[in-house]
C-alpha positions as CSV (number, residue, x, y, z in Angstrom):
1,M,-1.4,-25.9,38.3
2,L,-0.9,-22.5,36.9
3,S,2.5,-21.9,38.3
4,K,3.3,-25.5,36.7
5,K,2.3,-24.5,33.4
6,W,4.3,-21.0,33.5
7,R,7.6,-22.8,34.1
8,R,7.0,-25.1,31.3
9,V,6.2,-22.6,29.0
10,M,8.6,-19.5,30.3
11,P,11.5,-21.1,28.4
12,L,9.9,-20.9,25.2
13,H,8.9,-16.8,26.2
14,L,12.4,-16.3,26.9
15,M,13.7,-17.8,23.6
16,L,11.2,-15.3,21.9
17,L,12.1,-12.6,23.7
18,P,15.2,-11.3,21.9
19,A,13.3,-12.0,18.4
20,L,10.3,-9.6,20.0
21,V,13.1,-6.9,21.0
22,L,14.4,-6.8,17.5
23,L,11.0,-6.7,16.2
24,I,10.1,-3.7,18.1
25,I,13.1,-1.7,17.8
26,Y,13.6,-2.4,13.9
27,S,9.9,-2.6,12.8
28,Y,7.9,-0.6,15.1
29,G,10.3,1.8,16.3
30,P,10.7,3.2,12.7
31,I,6.9,3.8,12.5
32,V,7.6,7.1,14.5
33,G,9.5,8.5,11.8
34,L,6.6,8.6,9.5
35,L,5.8,12.0,11.1
36,I,8.4,13.3,8.9
37,A,5.8,13.2,6.2
38,F,3.6,15.7,7.5
39,E,6.4,18.1,8.8
40,R,8.8,20.8,7.0
41,F,11.6,18.4,8.7
42,M,14.7,20.1,10.0
43,P,17.6,17.6,11.2
44,S,18.6,20.1,13.6
45,K,15.1,20.3,15.3
46,G,14.5,16.4,15.0
47,I,11.3,14.9,14.6
48,F,9.5,16.1,17.5
49,G,10.7,19.7,17.1
50,S,9.9,20.2,13.3
51,P,7.0,22.3,12.3
52,L,3.9,20.5,11.0
53,V,2.6,21.3,7.7
54,G,-0.1,18.6,7.5
55,W,-1.0,17.4,4.0
56,E,1.7,19.7,2.0
57,N,4.3,17.6,1.5
58,F,1.6,15.2,-0.5
59,K,0.3,17.9,-2.2
60,Y,3.7,19.1,-3.4
61,V,5.0,15.6,-4.7
62,W,1.5,15.2,-6.8
63,D,1.9,18.6,-8.4
64,L,5.5,17.9,-9.5
65,P,5.5,17.1,-13.5
66,D,7.6,13.9,-12.9
67,T,5.6,12.1,-10.6
68,K,2.8,10.9,-12.9
69,H,5.6,9.5,-15.4
70,V,7.6,7.8,-12.0
71,L,4.1,6.3,-11.0
72,T,3.7,4.7,-14.5
73,N,6.7,3.7,-15.1
74,T,6.5,1.9,-11.2
75,V,3.0,0.2,-12.0
76,V,4.1,-0.7,-15.5
77,I,7.6,-2.5,-14.9
78,A,6.2,-4.0,-11.6
79,F,2.9,-5.6,-13.2
80,F,5.2,-7.0,-16.0
81,K,7.8,-8.3,-13.3
82,I,4.7,-10.1,-11.3
83,L,2.9,-11.3,-14.1
84,L,6.0,-13.1,-15.8
85,N,7.7,-14.4,-12.5
86,L,4.4,-16.2,-12.2
87,I,3.6,-17.6,-15.6
88,I,7.2,-18.5,-16.8
89,P,8.2,-20.4,-13.5
90,I,5.0,-22.1,-13.8
91,I,5.7,-23.4,-17.4
92,L,9.1,-24.2,-16.3
93,A,8.0,-26.1,-13.2
94,L,5.6,-28.4,-15.6
95,L,8.2,-29.1,-18.1
96,L,11.0,-29.9,-15.5
97,N,8.5,-32.0,-14.0
98,E,8.4,-34.2,-17.4
99,V,12.1,-34.8,-17.5
100,R,12.9,-38.1,-16.4
101,L,16.9,-38.1,-16.6
102,K,18.0,-36.7,-13.1
103,F,21.3,-35.6,-13.9
104,F,19.9,-33.6,-16.7
105,K,16.8,-32.2,-14.5
106,R,19.4,-31.1,-11.8
107,T,21.7,-29.3,-13.9
108,I,18.8,-27.2,-15.4
109,Q,17.5,-26.6,-11.9
110,T,21.1,-25.3,-10.6
111,A,21.6,-23.3,-14.2
112,I,18.7,-21.5,-13.4
113,Y,18.8,-20.9,-9.9
114,F,22.5,-19.7,-9.5
115,P,21.6,-16.1,-10.8
116,Y,19.2,-15.4,-7.6
117,F,22.2,-16.0,-5.2
118,L,23.9,-12.8,-7.1
119,S,23.4,-9.4,-5.9
120,W,22.5,-6.4,-8.4
121,V,25.5,-4.8,-7.8
122,L,27.4,-7.7,-9.2
123,L,24.8,-8.5,-11.9
124,G,24.8,-4.8,-12.6
125,G,28.4,-4.7,-13.8
126,I,28.0,-7.9,-15.7
127,L,25.0,-6.7,-17.6
128,I,26.5,-3.1,-18.5
129,D,29.2,-5.2,-20.3
130,I,27.3,-7.8,-21.7
131,L,24.7,-5.1,-23.1
132,S,27.0,-2.7,-24.2
133,P,26.2,-1.4,-27.7
134,S,29.9,-1.2,-29.0
135,Q,31.7,-4.4,-27.4
136,G,28.8,-6.4,-25.6
137,I,28.5,-9.9,-26.7
138,V,24.5,-9.5,-27.0
139,N,25.1,-6.7,-29.6
140,E,27.9,-8.7,-31.4
141,I,25.5,-11.5,-31.9
142,I,22.8,-8.8,-33.4
143,Q,25.5,-7.2,-35.7
144,F,26.4,-10.7,-36.9
145,F,22.7,-11.1,-38.4
146,G,23.0,-8.0,-40.0
147,F,21.0,-5.7,-37.6
148,K,21.9,-2.4,-35.8
149,P,23.3,-2.6,-32.2
150,I,20.8,-1.9,-29.8
151,F,21.7,0.3,-26.7
152,F,19.7,-1.9,-23.9
153,L,20.6,0.3,-21.1
154,G,20.6,3.8,-22.6
155,D,17.5,3.9,-24.9
156,P,14.0,4.6,-23.0
157,H,12.1,2.3,-25.6
158,W,14.4,-0.8,-24.5
159,F,14.8,0.0,-21.0
160,R,11.7,-1.4,-19.6
161,F,11.9,-4.5,-21.7
162,T,15.6,-5.0,-20.6
163,I,14.6,-4.4,-16.6
164,V,11.5,-7.0,-16.7
165,A,13.7,-9.6,-18.7
166,T,17.0,-9.2,-16.5
167,D,14.8,-9.5,-13.7
168,L,12.9,-12.5,-15.0
169,W,16.5,-14.0,-15.6
170,K,17.5,-13.4,-11.8
171,E,14.2,-14.7,-10.0
172,V,12.8,-17.4,-12.3
173,G,15.0,-20.3,-10.8
174,F,13.8,-19.4,-7.3
175,N,10.2,-19.6,-8.3
176,T,10.3,-22.3,-10.6
177,I,11.7,-24.4,-7.5
178,V,8.7,-23.4,-5.2
179,F,6.6,-24.3,-8.2
180,L,8.3,-27.4,-9.1
181,A,8.0,-28.4,-5.1
182,A,4.0,-27.7,-5.4
183,V,4.0,-30.5,-8.0
184,T,5.0,-33.0,-5.1
185,N,1.4,-31.9,-3.7
186,A,-0.4,-34.0,-6.4
187,N,-1.7,-37.4,-5.0
188,P,-0.2,-40.1,-7.3
189,S,-3.4,-42.2,-7.2
190,L,-5.2,-39.2,-9.0
191,Y,-2.6,-39.7,-12.0
192,E,-3.3,-43.4,-12.1
193,A,-7.0,-42.8,-12.2
194,A,-6.3,-40.4,-15.3
195,V,-4.2,-42.8,-17.0
196,I,-6.8,-45.7,-16.5
197,D,-9.4,-43.2,-17.9
198,G,-7.2,-42.6,-20.9
199,A,-5.7,-39.2,-20.4
200,N,-2.4,-38.5,-21.8
201,R,0.2,-36.4,-20.2
202,W,-1.3,-33.0,-21.5
203,K,-4.6,-33.6,-19.8
204,Q,-2.9,-34.9,-17.0
205,T,-1.3,-31.6,-16.4
206,L,-4.4,-29.7,-16.8
207,N,-6.7,-32.1,-14.9
208,V,-4.2,-33.2,-11.8
209,T,-0.9,-31.0,-11.8
210,L,-2.2,-27.9,-12.0
211,P,-5.0,-28.1,-9.6
212,S,-2.5,-29.5,-7.3
213,M,-0.6,-26.6,-7.6
214,L,-3.2,-23.8,-7.1
215,P,-3.3,-23.6,-3.6
216,V,1.1,-22.3,-3.9
217,I,0.2,-20.5,-6.9
218,I,-2.6,-18.5,-4.9
219,L,-0.3,-17.9,-2.5
220,M,2.7,-16.5,-4.6
221,A,0.2,-14.4,-6.7
222,T,-1.2,-13.0,-3.2
223,L,2.3,-12.1,-1.9
224,S,3.1,-10.5,-5.1
225,M,0.1,-8.2,-5.2
226,G,1.8,-6.3,-2.3
227,N,5.0,-5.5,-4.6
228,V,2.5,-3.6,-7.1
229,L,4.8,-0.4,-6.5
230,N,7.9,-2.1,-5.9
231,A,9.6,-2.2,-9.1
232,G,13.1,-3.2,-7.7
233,F,15.3,-0.6,-6.3
234,D,18.5,-2.4,-6.6
235,Q,18.2,-3.4,-9.8
236,I,17.1,-0.1,-11.7
237,F,19.4,1.9,-9.4
238,N,22.5,-0.2,-10.9
239,L,21.3,0.0,-14.7
240,Y,19.7,3.2,-15.0
241,S,20.8,6.7,-16.1
242,P,19.3,10.2,-16.8
243,Q,19.0,9.0,-20.5
244,V,16.1,6.6,-19.5
245,Y,14.4,8.6,-16.6
246,S,11.2,8.9,-18.9
247,T,10.5,5.4,-18.9
248,G,12.9,4.0,-16.2
249,D,12.5,6.2,-13.1
250,I,10.4,4.4,-10.6
251,L,9.0,5.4,-6.7
252,D,12.1,4.1,-4.8
253,T,14.9,6.0,-7.4
254,F,12.7,9.2,-7.3
255,V,12.6,8.8,-3.2
256,Y,16.3,8.5,-3.5
257,R,17.0,11.5,-5.6
258,I,14.3,13.6,-3.5
259,G,15.4,12.3,0.2
260,L,19.3,11.7,-0.1
261,I,20.5,13.9,-2.8
262,D,17.9,17.0,-2.7
263,T,17.6,16.6,1.3
264,Q,13.7,16.9,1.3
265,Y,13.1,14.5,3.7
266,G,9.7,15.4,4.4
267,V,8.4,14.7,0.7
268,A,10.6,11.6,0.4
269,T,8.7,10.3,3.6
270,A,5.6,11.2,2.1
271,V,6.1,9.3,-1.0
272,G,7.3,6.1,1.1
273,L,4.2,6.3,3.0
274,F,2.0,6.4,0.3
275,K,3.7,3.6,-1.3
276,S,3.4,1.7,1.8
277,V,-0.4,2.2,2.2
278,V,-1.1,1.4,-1.4
279,S,0.7,-1.9,-1.1
280,C,-1.0,-2.6,2.1
281,C,-4.3,-2.3,0.4
282,F,-3.6,-4.1,-2.5
283,I,-2.2,-7.0,-0.7
284,S,-5.6,-7.1,1.7
285,I,-7.5,-6.7,-1.2
286,S,-5.7,-10.1,-2.6
287,Y,-6.4,-12.3,0.5
288,I,-9.8,-11.4,0.7
289,L,-10.1,-12.4,-3.3
290,A,-7.8,-15.4,-2.8
291,Y,-10.6,-16.4,0.3
292,R,-13.5,-15.7,-1.6
293,L,-12.4,-17.0,-5.2
294,A,-10.3,-20.1,-3.9
295,N,-11.4,-20.5,-0.6
296,Y,-7.7,-19.9,0.3
297,R,-6.6,-19.1,3.9
298,I,-3.3,-18.0,5.6
299,F,-3.8,-20.0,8.7
């Protein structure tokens, strides 16, 4: 009996084997490299030959004068990205759900979804051109109305706003599609009952559509909590400069400069480990809150 069952399921296990091997090699194998965070790493001696220094790398990072500014920038930028990438797509999904002209609805969906497929390398070049203080189209419009041009990518006061706004422009289409799909969870009979009770479109949205979207909203919010220290390396690396380090430098770019440019591998690994631990704690807390407050489960 057991041999027949094993022969039946063995092909399925064999199909999973390549994925399992790749997972072990590329996901679990690099965990060994976390030892570098507790070493004075020397490439010539390798991971297991470098001298251990304990928590010295963590103390060194914390004592750096730029660390607190970098941590603040990371949390502020990530917070507004998470918040706006939840609120704006929900609003857009609700508005698109009310559009009855299918051609217009699909055109809007395509227009807002298209930037999601472009890399930040390409978008960075485009944004540098259109936000240029001298020849950028945005500043030409600003000057047309009699205002002074703004150096969006070179002024520390405007850089965070620019980063959040451009990230929203790129990501809002994907999140809108997700929430628009969640609208289909609503039971049509609930709308019929609401109409019979005299509810207008606004009340139907509040009492039928939004509660039907709630599981997906909780899921997206829960997954977003893991990015609380992930402000977007690709975007900021392609847009920032030393002029805006005071408000635009984040943990990922900080690690890049320390690890790859200054070759302080132990210090860079310590910062990366700190970021991973904090992100893991936040996503765990968010799952607990989602279960306690909304009875949401991941299985």
